[in-house]
PyMOL Python script that loads the backbone (N, CA, C, O; Angstrom):
from pymol import cmd

cmd.read_pdbstr("""\
ATOM      1  N   LEU A   1      -3.928  -2.564  -3.225  1.00  0.00           N
ATOM      2  CA  LEU A   1      -3.762  -1.360  -4.001  1.00  0.00           C
ATOM      3  C   LEU A   1      -3.400  -1.737  -5.428  1.00  0.00           C
ATOM      4  O   LEU A   1      -2.630  -2.669  -5.663  1.00  0.00           O
ATOM      5  N   TYR A   2      -3.956  -1.013  -6.357  1.00  0.00           N
ATOM      6  CA  TYR A   2      -3.657  -1.204  -7.773  1.00  0.00           C
ATOM      7  C   TYR A   2      -3.209   0.128  -8.359  1.00  0.00           C
ATOM      8  O   TYR A   2      -3.673   1.193  -7.951  1.00  0.00           O
ATOM      9  N   ASP A   3      -2.308   0.046  -9.313  1.00  0.00           N
ATOM     10  CA  ASP A   3      -1.876   1.228 -10.037  1.00  0.00           C
ATOM     11  C   ASP A   3      -3.017   1.716 -10.919  1.00  0.00           C
ATOM     12  O   ASP A   3      -3.776   0.900 -11.442  1.00  0.00           O
ATOM     13  N   ARG A   4      -3.155   3.002 -11.091  1.00  0.00           N
ATOM     14  CA  ARG A   4      -4.118   3.540 -12.056  1.00  0.00           C
ATOM     15  C   ARG A   4      -3.528   3.342 -13.442  1.00  0.00           C
ATOM     16  O   ARG A   4      -2.342   3.596 -13.655  1.00  0.00           O
ATOM     17  N   SER A   5      -4.330   2.899 -14.369  1.00  0.00           N
ATOM     18  CA  SER A   5      -3.825   2.534 -15.694  1.00  0.00           C
ATOM     19  C   SER A   5      -3.201   3.708 -16.444  1.00  0.00           C
ATOM     20  O   SER A   5      -2.376   3.497 -17.332  1.00  0.00           O
ATOM     21  N   SER A   6      -3.576   4.926 -16.107  1.00  0.00           N
ATOM     22  CA  SER A   6      -3.036   6.094 -16.807  1.00  0.00           C
ATOM     23  C   SER A   6      -1.699   6.577 -16.236  1.00  0.00           C
ATOM     24  O   SER A   6      -1.054   7.432 -16.842  1.00  0.00           O
ATOM     25  N   ASN A   7      -1.274   6.055 -15.096  1.00  0.00           N
ATOM     26  CA  ASN A   7      -0.050   6.547 -14.453  1.00  0.00           C
ATOM     27  C   ASN A   7       1.196   6.479 -15.331  1.00  0.00           C
ATOM     28  O   ASN A   7       1.884   7.490 -15.474  1.00  0.00           O
ATOM     29  N   PRO A   8       1.514   5.327 -15.926  1.00  0.00           N
ATOM     30  CA  PRO A   8       2.748   5.288 -16.726  1.00  0.00           C
ATOM     31  C   PRO A   8       2.735   6.293 -17.881  1.00  0.00           C
ATOM     32  O   PRO A   8       3.745   6.944 -18.147  1.00  0.00           O
ATOM     33  N   ARG A   9       1.622   6.416 -18.549  1.00  0.00           N
ATOM     34  CA  ARG A   9       1.537   7.301 -19.713  1.00  0.00           C
ATOM     35  C   ARG A   9       1.487   8.771 -19.309  1.00  0.00           C
ATOM     36  O   ARG A   9       2.196   9.595 -19.886  1.00  0.00           O
ATOM     37  N   LYS A  10       0.659   9.102 -18.329  1.00  0.00           N
ATOM     38  CA  LYS A  10       0.468  10.509 -17.964  1.00  0.00           C
ATOM     39  C   LYS A  10       1.503  11.033 -16.977  1.00  0.00           C
ATOM     40  O   LYS A  10       1.927  12.184 -17.081  1.00  0.00           O
ATOM     41  N   LYS A  11       1.910  10.208 -16.027  1.00  0.00           N
ATOM     42  CA  LYS A  11       2.803  10.664 -14.959  1.00  0.00           C
ATOM     43  C   LYS A  11       4.185  10.020 -14.999  1.00  0.00           C
ATOM     44  O   LYS A  11       5.126  10.540 -14.399  1.00  0.00           O
ATOM     45  N   GLY A  12       4.319   8.895 -15.699  1.00  0.00           N
ATOM     46  CA  GLY A  12       5.592   8.184 -15.679  1.00  0.00           C
ATOM     47  C   GLY A  12       5.819   7.441 -14.378  1.00  0.00           C
ATOM     48  O   GLY A  12       6.960   7.166 -14.007  1.00  0.00           O
ATOM     49  N   LEU A  13       4.735   7.112 -13.679  1.00  0.00           N
ATOM     50  CA  LEU A  13       4.820   6.416 -12.395  1.00  0.00           C
ATOM     51  C   LEU A  13       4.240   5.014 -12.499  1.00  0.00           C
ATOM     52  O   LEU A  13       3.254   4.788 -13.200  1.00  0.00           O
ATOM     53  N   VAL A  14       4.864   4.072 -11.790  1.00  0.00           N
ATOM     54  CA  VAL A  14       4.313   2.722 -11.678  1.00  0.00           C
ATOM     55  C   VAL A  14       4.389   2.294 -10.216  1.00  0.00           C
ATOM     56  O   VAL A  14       5.310   2.672  -9.492  1.00  0.00           O
ATOM     57  N   LEU A  15       3.419   1.510  -9.799  1.00  0.00           N
ATOM     58  CA  LEU A  15       3.413   0.938  -8.454  1.00  0.00           C
ATOM     59  C   LEU A  15       4.482  -0.152  -8.429  1.00  0.00           C
ATOM     60  O   LEU A  15       4.430  -1.079  -9.237  1.00  0.00           O
ATOM     61  N   ILE A  16       5.438  -0.059  -7.529  1.00  0.00           N
ATOM     62  CA  ILE A  16       6.611  -0.936  -7.546  1.00  0.00           C
ATOM     63  C   ILE A  16       6.248  -2.419  -7.489  1.00  0.00           C
ATOM     64  O   ILE A  16       6.791  -3.207  -8.263  1.00  0.00           O
ATOM     65  N   ASN A  17       5.354  -2.817  -6.603  1.00  0.00           N
ATOM     66  CA  ASN A  17       5.046  -4.237  -6.454  1.00  0.00           C
ATOM     67  C   ASN A  17       3.806  -4.664  -7.235  1.00  0.00           C
ATOM     68  O   ASN A  17       3.218  -5.698  -6.918  1.00  0.00           O
ATOM     69  N   SER A  18       3.402  -3.920  -8.222  1.00  0.00           N
ATOM     70  CA  SER A  18       2.258  -4.223  -9.099  1.00  0.00           C
ATOM     71  C   SER A  18       0.929  -4.204  -8.365  1.00  0.00           C
ATOM     72  O   SER A  18       0.019  -3.467  -8.745  1.00  0.00           O
ATOM     73  N   VAL A  19       0.809  -5.005  -7.319  1.00  0.00           N
ATOM     74  CA  VAL A  19      -0.393  -5.021  -6.485  1.00  0.00           C
ATOM     75  C   VAL A  19       0.067  -4.978  -5.034  1.00  0.00           C
ATOM     76  O   VAL A  19       0.877  -5.801  -4.610  1.00  0.00           O
ATOM     77  N   GLY A  20      -0.445  -4.027  -4.284  1.00  0.00           N
ATOM     78  CA  GLY A  20      -0.077  -3.930  -2.874  1.00  0.00           C
ATOM     79  C   GLY A  20      -1.157  -4.536  -1.999  1.00  0.00           C
ATOM     80  O   GLY A  20      -2.300  -4.078  -2.005  1.00  0.00           O
ATOM     81  N   VAL A  21      -0.794  -5.570  -1.241  1.00  0.00           N
ATOM     82  CA  VAL A  21      -1.737  -6.210  -0.319  1.00  0.00           C
ATOM     83  C   VAL A  21      -1.461  -5.661   1.077  1.00  0.00           C
ATOM     84  O   VAL A  21      -0.331  -5.708   1.563  1.00  0.00           O
ATOM     85  N   ILE A  22      -2.493  -5.148   1.703  1.00  0.00           N
ATOM     86  CA  ILE A  22      -2.362  -4.556   3.031  1.00  0.00           C
ATOM     87  C   ILE A  22      -2.925  -5.531   4.050  1.00  0.00           C
ATOM     88  O   ILE A  22      -4.083  -5.937   3.951  1.00  0.00           O
ATOM     89  N   ASP A  23      -2.112  -5.908   5.026  1.00  0.00           N
ATOM     90  CA  ASP A  23      -2.538  -6.849   6.054  1.00  0.00           C
ATOM     91  C   ASP A  23      -3.639  -6.255   6.918  1.00  0.00           C
ATOM     92  O   ASP A  23      -3.714  -5.040   7.096  1.00  0.00           O
ATOM     93  N   GLY A  24      -4.495  -7.123   7.454  1.00  0.00           N
ATOM     94  CA  GLY A  24      -5.625  -6.698   8.263  1.00  0.00           C
ATOM     95  C   GLY A  24      -5.239  -5.922   9.504  1.00  0.00           C
ATOM     96  O   GLY A  24      -6.009  -5.083   9.972  1.00  0.00           O
ATOM     97  N   ASP A  25      -4.040  -6.189  10.057  1.00  0.00           N
ATOM     98  CA  ASP A  25      -3.640  -5.494  11.279  1.00  0.00           C
ATOM     99  C   ASP A  25      -3.008  -4.132  11.004  1.00  0.00           C
ATOM    100  O   ASP A  25      -2.539  -3.469  11.929  1.00  0.00           O
ATOM    101  N   TYR A  26      -2.991  -3.717   9.759  1.00  0.00           N
ATOM    102  CA  TYR A  26      -2.458  -2.397   9.404  1.00  0.00           C
ATOM    103  C   TYR A  26      -3.383  -1.294   9.911  1.00  0.00           C
ATOM    104  O   TYR A  26      -2.925  -0.218  10.296  1.00  0.00           O
ATOM    105  N   TYR A  27      -4.689  -1.567   9.908  1.00  0.00           N
ATOM    106  CA  TYR A  27      -5.684  -0.594  10.374  1.00  0.00           C
ATOM    107  C   TYR A  27      -5.513  -0.366  11.874  1.00  0.00           C
ATOM    108  O   TYR A  27      -5.342  -1.320  12.633  1.00  0.00           O
ATOM    109  N   GLY A  28      -5.557   0.868  12.291  1.00  0.00           N
ATOM    110  CA  GLY A  28      -5.469   1.191  13.711  1.00  0.00           C
ATOM    111  C   GLY A  28      -4.068   1.070  14.280  1.00  0.00           C
ATOM    112  O   GLY A  28      -3.898   1.089  15.499  1.00  0.00           O
ATOM    113  N   ASN A  29      -3.061   0.948  13.429  1.00  0.00           N
ATOM    114  CA  ASN A  29      -1.689   0.799  13.863  1.00  0.00           C
ATOM    115  C   ASN A  29      -1.109   2.182  14.171  1.00  0.00           C
ATOM    116  O   ASN A  29      -1.133   3.056  13.305  1.00  0.00           O
ATOM    117  N   PRO A  30      -0.587   2.401  15.389  1.00  0.00           N
ATOM    118  CA  PRO A  30      -0.050   3.725  15.718  1.00  0.00           C
ATOM    119  C   PRO A  30       1.163   4.106  14.870  1.00  0.00           C
ATOM    120  O   PRO A  30       1.502   5.285  14.771  1.00  0.00           O
ATOM    121  N   GLY A  31       1.813   3.128  14.265  1.00  0.00           N
ATOM    122  CA  GLY A  31       2.989   3.408  13.454  1.00  0.00           C
ATOM    123  C   GLY A  31       2.680   4.064  12.120  1.00  0.00           C
ATOM    124  O   GLY A  31       3.566   4.654  11.503  1.00  0.00           O
ATOM    125  N   ASN A  32       1.426   3.970  11.661  1.00  0.00           N
ATOM    126  CA  ASN A  32       1.087   4.574  10.362  1.00  0.00           C
ATOM    127  C   ASN A  32       0.029   5.669  10.479  1.00  0.00           C
ATOM    128  O   ASN A  32      -0.324   6.302   9.483  1.00  0.00           O
ATOM    129  N   GLU A  33      -0.468   5.890  11.673  1.00  0.00           N
ATOM    130  CA  GLU A  33      -1.454   6.946  11.947  1.00  0.00           C
ATOM    131  C   GLU A  33      -2.665   6.897  11.014  1.00  0.00           C
ATOM    132  O   GLU A  33      -3.273   7.928  10.730  1.00  0.00           O
ATOM    133  N   GLY A  34      -3.017   5.691  10.536  1.00  0.00           N
ATOM    134  CA  GLY A  34      -4.185   5.540   9.676  1.00  0.00           C
ATOM    135  C   GLY A  34      -3.938   5.805   8.206  1.00  0.00           C
ATOM    136  O   GLY A  34      -4.871   5.747   7.406  1.00  0.00           O
ATOM    137  N   HIS A  35      -2.694   6.098   7.829  1.00  0.00           N
ATOM    138  CA  HIS A  35      -2.369   6.369   6.428  1.00  0.00           C
ATOM    139  C   HIS A  35      -1.988   5.080   5.709  1.00  0.00           C
ATOM    140  O   HIS A  35      -1.382   4.188   6.303  1.00  0.00           O
ATOM    141  N   ILE A  36      -2.340   4.985   4.451  1.00  0.00           N
ATOM    142  CA  ILE A  36      -1.914   3.881   3.598  1.00  0.00           C
ATOM    143  C   ILE A  36      -0.861   4.439   2.653  1.00  0.00           C
ATOM    144  O   ILE A  36      -1.085   5.452   1.990  1.00  0.00           O
ATOM    145  N   PHE A  37       0.278   3.781   2.594  1.00  0.00           N
ATOM    146  CA  PHE A  37       1.390   4.247   1.774  1.00  0.00           C
ATOM    147  C   PHE A  37       1.553   3.357   0.549  1.00  0.00           C
ATOM    148  O   PHE A  37       1.297   2.154   0.611  1.00  0.00           O
ATOM    149  N   ALA A  38       1.974   3.941  -0.551  1.00  0.00           N
ATOM    150  CA  ALA A  38       2.246   3.197  -1.778  1.00  0.00           C
ATOM    151  C   ALA A  38       3.624   3.603  -2.284  1.00  0.00           C
ATOM    152  O   ALA A  38       3.932   4.792  -2.369  1.00  0.00           O
ATOM    153  N   GLN A  39       4.447   2.622  -2.618  1.00  0.00           N
ATOM    154  CA  GLN A  39       5.764   2.908  -3.166  1.00  0.00           C
ATOM    155  C   GLN A  39       5.657   2.966  -4.684  1.00  0.00           C
ATOM    156  O   GLN A  39       5.232   2.008  -5.329  1.00  0.00           O
ATOM    157  N   MET A  40       6.048   4.101  -5.237  1.00  0.00           N
ATOM    158  CA  MET A  40       5.955   4.319  -6.679  1.00  0.00           C
ATOM    159  C   MET A  40       7.355   4.485  -7.262  1.00  0.00           C
ATOM    160  O   MET A  40       8.277   4.930  -6.578  1.00  0.00           O
ATOM    161  N   ARG A  41       7.501   4.122  -8.530  1.00  0.00           N
ATOM    162  CA  ARG A  41       8.764   4.333  -9.241  1.00  0.00           C
ATOM    163  C   ARG A  41       8.525   5.273 -10.411  1.00  0.00           C
ATOM    164  O   ARG A  41       7.573   5.109 -11.174  1.00  0.00           O
ATOM    165  N   ASN A  42       9.399   6.252 -10.539  1.00  0.00           N
ATOM    166  CA  ASN A  42       9.367   7.174 -11.666  1.00  0.00           C
ATOM    167  C   ASN A  42      10.160   6.518 -12.795  1.00  0.00           C
ATOM    168  O   ASN A  42      11.366   6.314 -12.663  1.00  0.00           O
ATOM    169  N   ILE A  43       9.499   6.188 -13.898  1.00  0.00           N
ATOM    170  CA  ILE A  43      10.161   5.501 -15.009  1.00  0.00           C
ATOM    171  C   ILE A  43      10.634   6.478 -16.085  1.00  0.00           C
ATOM    172  O   ILE A  43      10.980   6.069 -17.193  1.00  0.00           O
ATOM    173  N   THR A  44      10.647   7.760 -15.755  1.00  0.00           N
ATOM    174  CA  THR A  44      11.132   8.778 -16.690  1.00  0.00           C
ATOM    175  C   THR A  44      12.400   9.417 -16.130  1.00  0.00           C
ATOM    176  O   THR A  44      12.828   9.106 -15.018  1.00  0.00           O
ATOM    177  N   ASP A  45      12.984  10.298 -16.902  1.00  0.00           N
ATOM    178  CA  ASP A  45      14.140  11.065 -16.445  1.00  0.00           C
ATOM    179  C   ASP A  45      13.725  12.424 -15.888  1.00  0.00           C
ATOM    180  O   ASP A  45      14.573  13.243 -15.534  1.00  0.00           O
ATOM    181  N   GLN A  46      12.422  12.656 -15.813  1.00  0.00           N
ATOM    182  CA  GLN A  46      11.891  13.942 -15.362  1.00  0.00           C
ATOM    183  C   GLN A  46      11.393  13.840 -13.917  1.00  0.00           C
ATOM    184  O   GLN A  46      10.939  12.781 -13.484  1.00  0.00           O
ATOM    185  N   GLU A  47      11.481  14.940 -13.185  1.00  0.00           N
ATOM    186  CA  GLU A  47      10.926  14.992 -11.837  1.00  0.00           C
ATOM    187  C   GLU A  47       9.409  14.957 -11.927  1.00  0.00           C
ATOM    188  O   GLU A  47       8.819  15.600 -12.795  1.00  0.00           O
ATOM    189  N   VAL A  48       8.777  14.202 -11.027  1.00  0.00           N
ATOM    190  CA  VAL A  48       7.316  14.128 -10.978  1.00  0.00           C
ATOM    191  C   VAL A  48       6.854  14.801  -9.692  1.00  0.00           C
ATOM    192  O   VAL A  48       7.337  14.476  -8.607  1.00  0.00           O
ATOM    193  N   VAL A  49       5.933  15.723  -9.813  1.00  0.00           N
ATOM    194  CA  VAL A  49       5.368  16.417  -8.657  1.00  0.00           C
ATOM    195  C   VAL A  49       3.896  16.043  -8.570  1.00  0.00           C
ATOM    196  O   VAL A  49       3.148  16.208  -9.534  1.00  0.00           O
ATOM    197  N   LEU A  50       3.485  15.541  -7.414  1.00  0.00           N
ATOM    198  CA  LEU A  50       2.086  15.182  -7.190  1.00  0.00           C
ATOM    199  C   LEU A  50       1.431  16.247  -6.327  1.00  0.00           C
ATOM    200  O   LEU A  50       2.018  16.721  -5.354  1.00  0.00           O
ATOM    201  N   GLU A  51       0.236  16.610  -6.682  1.00  0.00           N
ATOM    202  CA  GLU A  51      -0.530  17.585  -5.910  1.00  0.00           C
ATOM    203  C   GLU A  51      -1.294  16.867  -4.800  1.00  0.00           C
ATOM    204  O   GLU A  51      -1.625  15.689  -4.939  1.00  0.00           O
ATOM    205  N   VAL A  52      -1.572  17.551  -3.721  1.00  0.00           N
ATOM    206  CA  VAL A  52      -2.358  16.987  -2.628  1.00  0.00           C
ATOM    207  C   VAL A  52      -3.700  16.521  -3.181  1.00  0.00           C
ATOM    208  O   VAL A  52      -4.383  17.269  -3.880  1.00  0.00           O
ATOM    209  N   GLY A  53      -4.074  15.291  -2.868  1.00  0.00           N
ATOM    210  CA  GLY A  53      -5.354  14.749  -3.310  1.00  0.00           C
ATOM    211  C   GLY A  53      -5.332  14.125  -4.689  1.00  0.00           C
ATOM    212  O   GLY A  53      -6.348  13.600  -5.145  1.00  0.00           O
ATOM    213  N   GLU A  54      -4.190  14.174  -5.364  1.00  0.00           N
ATOM    214  CA  GLU A  54      -4.102  13.587  -6.703  1.00  0.00           C
ATOM    215  C   GLU A  54      -4.206  12.063  -6.606  1.00  0.00           C
ATOM    216  O   GLU A  54      -3.613  11.447  -5.720  1.00  0.00           O
ATOM    217  N   ARG A  55      -4.956  11.472  -7.517  1.00  0.00           N
ATOM    218  CA  ARG A  55      -5.209  10.029  -7.478  1.00  0.00           C
ATOM    219  C   ARG A  55      -4.124   9.281  -8.252  1.00  0.00           C
ATOM    220  O   ARG A  55      -3.940   9.494  -9.450  1.00  0.00           O
ATOM    221  N   VAL A  56      -3.406   8.398  -7.543  1.00  0.00           N
ATOM    222  CA  VAL A  56      -2.348   7.630  -8.195  1.00  0.00           C
ATOM    223  C   VAL A  56      -2.498   6.124  -8.009  1.00  0.00           C
ATOM    224  O   VAL A  56      -1.892   5.352  -8.752  1.00  0.00           O
ATOM    225  N   VAL A  57      -3.291   5.694  -7.037  1.00  0.00           N
ATOM    226  CA  VAL A  57      -3.566   4.265  -6.853  1.00  0.00           C
ATOM    227  C   VAL A  57      -5.056   4.075  -6.610  1.00  0.00           C
ATOM    228  O   VAL A  57      -5.783   5.017  -6.297  1.00  0.00           O
ATOM    229  N   GLN A  58      -5.489   2.826  -6.765  1.00  0.00           N
ATOM    230  CA  GLN A  58      -6.880   2.461  -6.501  1.00  0.00           C
ATOM    231  C   GLN A  58      -6.883   1.363  -5.443  1.00  0.00           C
ATOM    232  O   GLN A  58      -6.005   0.500  -5.441  1.00  0.00           O
ATOM    233  N   ALA A  59      -7.843   1.393  -4.565  1.00  0.00           N
ATOM    234  CA  ALA A  59      -7.935   0.380  -3.516  1.00  0.00           C
ATOM    235  C   ALA A  59      -9.162  -0.491  -3.740  1.00  0.00           C
ATOM    236  O   ALA A  59     -10.223  -0.011  -4.139  1.00  0.00           O
ATOM    237  N   VAL A  60      -8.993  -1.777  -3.476  1.00  0.00           N
ATOM    238  CA  VAL A  60     -10.101  -2.727  -3.494  1.00  0.00           C
ATOM    239  C   VAL A  60     -10.134  -3.354  -2.107  1.00  0.00           C
ATOM    240  O   VAL A  60      -9.169  -3.987  -1.679  1.00  0.00           O
ATOM    241  N   PHE A  61     -11.238  -3.177  -1.416  1.00  0.00           N
ATOM    242  CA  PHE A  61     -11.372  -3.711  -0.067  1.00  0.00           C
ATOM    243  C   PHE A  61     -12.115  -5.037  -0.127  1.00  0.00           C
ATOM    244  O   PHE A  61     -13.203  -5.125  -0.698  1.00  0.00           O
ATOM    245  N   ALA A  62     -11.522  -6.066   0.464  1.00  0.00           N
ATOM    246  CA  ALA A  62     -12.109  -7.403   0.423  1.00  0.00           C
ATOM    247  C   ALA A  62     -12.261  -7.930   1.848  1.00  0.00           C
ATOM    248  O   ALA A  62     -11.367  -7.750   2.675  1.00  0.00           O
ATOM    249  N   PRO A  63     -13.385  -8.579   2.136  1.00  0.00           N
ATOM    250  CA  PRO A  63     -13.552  -9.169   3.465  1.00  0.00           C
ATOM    251  C   PRO A  63     -12.584 -10.341   3.645  1.00  0.00           C
ATOM    252  O   PRO A  63     -12.176 -10.978   2.674  1.00  0.00           O
ATOM    253  N   PHE A  64     -12.229 -10.611   4.886  1.00  0.00           N
ATOM    254  CA  PHE A  64     -11.372 -11.760   5.163  1.00  0.00           C
ATOM    255  C   PHE A  64     -11.851 -12.433   6.438  1.00  0.00           C
ATOM    256  O   PHE A  64     -12.513 -11.813   7.270  1.00  0.00           O
ATOM    257  N   LEU A  65     -11.517 -13.686   6.581  1.00  0.00           N
ATOM    258  CA  LEU A  65     -11.897 -14.474   7.752  1.00  0.00           C
ATOM    259  C   LEU A  65     -10.643 -14.882   8.510  1.00  0.00           C
ATOM    260  O   LEU A  65      -9.561 -14.966   7.930  1.00  0.00           O
ATOM    261  N   ILE A  66     -10.787 -15.130   9.786  1.00  0.00           N
ATOM    262  CA  ILE A  66      -9.689 -15.630  10.603  1.00  0.00           C
ATOM    263  C   ILE A  66      -9.987 -17.088  10.918  1.00  0.00           C
ATOM    264  O   ILE A  66     -11.082 -17.423  11.371  1.00  0.00           O
ATOM    265  N   ALA A  67      -9.012 -17.949  10.679  1.00  0.00           N
ATOM    266  CA  ALA A  67      -9.188 -19.379  10.900  1.00  0.00           C
ATOM    267  C   ALA A  67      -9.279 -19.681  12.394  1.00  0.00           C
ATOM    268  O   ALA A  67      -8.652 -19.006  13.210  1.00  0.00           O
ATOM    269  N   ASP A  68     -10.066 -20.703  12.747  1.00  0.00           N
ATOM    270  CA  ASP A  68     -10.144 -21.147  14.135  1.00  0.00           C
ATOM    271  C   ASP A  68      -8.755 -21.561  14.610  1.00  0.00           C
ATOM    272  O   ASP A  68      -8.030 -22.245  13.886  1.00  0.00           O
ATOM    273  N   GLY A  69      -8.387 -21.158  15.800  1.00  0.00           N
ATOM    274  CA  GLY A  69      -7.102 -21.532  16.373  1.00  0.00           C
ATOM    275  C   GLY A  69      -5.931 -20.710  15.857  1.00  0.00           C
ATOM    276  O   GLY A  69      -4.782 -21.009  16.181  1.00  0.00           O
ATOM    277  N   ASP A  70      -6.196 -19.694  15.071  1.00  0.00           N
ATOM    278  CA  ASP A  70      -5.126 -18.844  14.539  1.00  0.00           C
ATOM    279  C   ASP A  70      -4.877 -17.712  15.528  1.00  0.00           C
ATOM    280  O   ASP A  70      -5.392 -16.606  15.365  1.00  0.00           O
ATOM    281  N   GLU A  71      -4.093 -17.998  16.539  1.00  0.00           N
ATOM    282  CA  GLU A  71      -3.831 -17.030  17.599  1.00  0.00           C
ATOM    283  C   GLU A  71      -2.505 -16.324  17.344  1.00  0.00           C
ATOM    284  O   GLU A  71      -1.508 -16.975  17.030  1.00  0.00           O
ATOM    285  N   ALA A  72      -2.483 -15.009  17.476  1.00  0.00           N
ATOM    286  CA  ALA A  72      -1.253 -14.233  17.303  1.00  0.00           C
ATOM    287  C   ALA A  72      -0.433 -14.289  18.583  1.00  0.00           C
ATOM    288  O   ALA A  72      -0.982 -14.294  19.685  1.00  0.00           O
ATOM    289  N   ASP A  73       0.880 -14.331  18.426  1.00  0.00           N
ATOM    290  CA  ASP A  73       1.777 -14.368  19.581  1.00  0.00           C
ATOM    291  C   ASP A  73       2.103 -12.978  20.115  1.00  0.00           C
ATOM    292  O   ASP A  73       2.599 -12.855  21.235  1.00  0.00           O
ATOM    293  N   GLY A  74       1.841 -11.950  19.355  1.00  0.00           N
ATOM    294  CA  GLY A  74       2.176 -10.598  19.776  1.00  0.00           C
ATOM    295  C   GLY A  74       1.503  -9.589  18.872  1.00  0.00           C
ATOM    296  O   GLY A  74       0.679  -9.940  18.028  1.00  0.00           O
ATOM    297  N   VAL A  75       1.859  -8.352  19.056  1.00  0.00           N
ATOM    298  CA  VAL A  75       1.295  -7.277  18.250  1.00  0.00           C
ATOM    299  C   VAL A  75       2.383  -6.761  17.317  1.00  0.00           C
ATOM    300  O   VAL A  75       3.469  -6.388  17.760  1.00  0.00           O
ATOM    301  N   ARG A  76       2.085  -6.745  16.040  1.00  0.00           N
ATOM    302  CA  ARG A  76       3.037  -6.265  15.033  1.00  0.00           C
ATOM    303  C   ARG A  76       2.760  -4.794  14.780  1.00  0.00           C
ATOM    304  O   ARG A  76       1.607  -4.400  14.605  1.00  0.00           O
ATOM    305  N   THR A  77       3.803  -3.982  14.758  1.00  0.00           N
ATOM    306  CA  THR A  77       3.617  -2.551  14.522  1.00  0.00           C
ATOM    307  C   THR A  77       4.404  -2.074  13.312  1.00  0.00           C
ATOM    308  O   THR A  77       4.681  -0.881  13.184  1.00  0.00           O
ATOM    309  N   GLY A  78       4.762  -2.982  12.431  1.00  0.00           N
ATOM    310  CA  GLY A  78       5.567  -2.613  11.273  1.00  0.00           C
ATOM    311  C   GLY A  78       4.736  -2.144  10.110  1.00  0.00           C
ATOM    312  O   GLY A  78       3.519  -1.985  10.207  1.00  0.00           O
ATOM    313  N   GLY A  79       5.413  -1.929   9.020  1.00  0.00           N
ATOM    314  CA  GLY A  79       4.774  -1.504   7.782  1.00  0.00           C
ATOM    315  C   GLY A  79       5.365  -2.296   6.644  1.00  0.00           C
ATOM    316  O   GLY A  79       5.237  -3.520   6.618  1.00  0.00           O
ATOM    317  N   PHE A  80       6.005  -1.637   5.704  1.00  0.00           N
ATOM    318  CA  PHE A  80       6.604  -2.301   4.551  1.00  0.00           C
ATOM    319  C   PHE A  80       7.608  -3.362   4.998  1.00  0.00           C
ATOM    320  O   PHE A  80       8.538  -3.074   5.752  1.00  0.00           O
ATOM    321  N   GLY A  81       7.409  -4.585   4.527  1.00  0.00           N
ATOM    322  CA  GLY A  81       8.372  -5.652   4.769  1.00  0.00           C
ATOM    323  C   GLY A  81       8.442  -6.165   6.186  1.00  0.00           C
ATOM    324  O   GLY A  81       9.435  -6.796   6.547  1.00  0.00           O
ATOM    325  N   SER A  82       7.440  -5.926   7.008  1.00  0.00           N
ATOM    326  CA  SER A  82       7.521  -6.348   8.409  1.00  0.00           C
ATOM    327  C   SER A  82       6.829  -7.680   8.677  1.00  0.00           C
ATOM    328  O   SER A  82       6.932  -8.202   9.787  1.00  0.00           O
ATOM    329  N   THR A  83       6.124  -8.248   7.694  1.00  0.00           N
ATOM    330  CA  THR A  83       5.458  -9.528   7.901  1.00  0.00           C
ATOM    331  C   THR A  83       6.504 -10.585   8.217  1.00  0.00           C
ATOM    332  O   THR A  83       7.500 -10.706   7.503  1.00  0.00           O
ATOM    333  N   GLY A  84       6.291 -11.342   9.269  1.00  0.00           N
ATOM    334  CA  GLY A  84       7.217 -12.389   9.657  1.00  0.00           C
ATOM    335  C   GLY A  84       8.333 -11.916  10.573  1.00  0.00           C
ATOM    336  O   GLY A  84       9.196 -12.709  10.949  1.00  0.00           O
ATOM    337  N   HIS A  85       8.332 -10.643  10.938  1.00  0.00           N
ATOM    338  CA  HIS A  85       9.383 -10.112  11.823  1.00  0.00           C
ATOM    339  C   HIS A  85       8.810  -9.861  13.193  1.00  0.00           C
ATOM    340  O   HIS A  85       9.525  -9.414  14.089  1.00  0.00           O
TER     341      HIS A  85
END
""", "prot")
cmd.dss("prot")
cmd.show_as("cartoon", "prot")
cmd.util.cbc("prot")
cmd.orient("prot")
């Protein structure tokens, strides 16, 4: 995920981690019901209200490969900050 370049100027919002990388096992996870979440920070002193469907981030989808012998020990069902847990 990438922040839209107009967010800071128009909305006063920035994507907290600059670039959000979503792990491959996030898709189909019952814990997120298919939704992708983005953590934003309001850099103004004003309340920001977003309308349904308003565009605040951009996604770039990239193919990935799985290395031979890279076997998972279990199923991860976390979201933010759950890698390695």
